[in-house]
N, C-alpha and C positions, 0 to 999 in steps of 0.2 A: 504494500500500500504506500509506504514511504517513497519507494523508487518511482512509482507512478506519479506521485505528487511532485517529486523533484523533476521528473521528465516534463511534466506539464508546465511547471514553473519555468524551466529552462527554455522550453519552446516559446512560451509567452514573452520572456525577456528577449529572446533572439528576434522574435517578430517585432517587438517594440523597437529594438535597435535597428532592424532593417527599415522599419517605417521612418525612423529618424533620419537615417542615411538617405532614403528616398526623398524625404521632404527637403533635406539640405540640397540635394541635387536639383530640385525644382526652383530654388531661390535664384533671383537674378545674380549673375556672376559678379563677384567682388574681386578685387585684387587678391592674388594668392596669399600675400602677406597678411591681409586682414582676416582671412578665413582660416589661415593655417593653425592658429592656436586653438580655435574652436573645434575643427573637424579632424585634425591629425590624430588625436588620441583615439577617436572612434574608428577611424580608418585603420589604424594600427591594430586595434582589437579584431576587426573583421578579417584582416589579413592573417593575423596569428591564429584565428579560429578556422581559417580555410574557407571562409564564406566569400571573400573577394580575392581573386587571383591576379587581377590587373591585365594589362595588355602585353603582347609578345615582347615589347621593348622594355618591360619591367615597370612602366609607369602606371599610376592609378587613375589620374585625371578626374578628381572629384568635382571639378568645375563643370564637367559635361553632364548633360541630362542622360539618364539611363534609357537604354532601349528595352523593349519588351523582352528580348532574349536575355539581356544582361540581368534583368530583375528575376526572371525565371531561374537562371543559373544560380543566383544568390539564394533564392528560396530553397532550391534543391539542395544546395550545399549546407544551408542552415538546418534543414530537416533530415538530411542524410538520404535523400532520394537519389539513387544512382542506377536503378534498373531501367535501362532504356526500353522503349516500346515503339511500335510503328505509329505513324501519324497519317491523317488524311490530308495534310497540308501541302499544296503544290509549291509554296514558296519556301519550303524547308528542304534543302537538298542534302543528300548523304554526305557531301563534302563540307557542309557548313560546320563551323566550330560549335554551334549550339544544337546540332541535330539530336544528340543524345539527351540534352537537357529538355528540349521541347518534347521529345518522346517520353521522357520520364514524367514530366508534369502532366502531359495528356493522359498517360497511363494511370497516374495517381488520381486524376480527376479534377484538379484545380485549374487547369488550363484548357480552354476550348477554342481558342482562336477568335478572330473577328468575324468569321463566317465558317460554315462547315468545312471549307477547303482552303482557307487563308489564315495564316497565323500572324502576319505582319511583324516578324521578329525584329526587323531593323528600324521600325518606327519608334519614336520617343514614347516612353511610358507616361500616361497621365496619372494624376492622383487618383481619379476614380478607378482606373484599371488596376492600380496597385492595391487599393482597398478591396476591390472585388476579388483579386487573386489571393490576397491574404485571408479574406473571409472564407472563400471556398476551401482554402488549404486548412484552415482551422475549423471548418465545417460549422460556421456560424450561420444560424438561420435568421432571416429578416424578421423583425418584429412589426406586426401590423400597426400603421400609424406613425412609425418611426421616420423622422426626417432624414433623407439620404441624399439631398441635393448638395452639390459641390460648387463652390464659387471659384 
């Protein structure tokens, strides 16, 4: 029982940290020096935990907005999803770096694409999409009458 509580707490904390990083990525770009003190420690934690791997050149680029594929990869790493599955998406090729991540997210059930056959992996992630993906992953059910509009 205690292990289950710890796992649930760890997942919620990781989700909150992912949401914070996602929110930071959506802020208008400031000079790197102004944001460095605020975001570097969070980015370092995500790198140390293996949630964020960075780009092939080793950079992290926290000033960039996340793509849908990057966010799915982060969620997969945070929750330990690594069993790839097939997808119905025409815009996710076998040679794409995110092929396995999109397949895992689709197999788990929290990612369904923007249409039955399109995933739009390279499009920028919106706040609404991030909340929907995290909610599906955490299997949160909507509450009737709850305000879900985003500005």
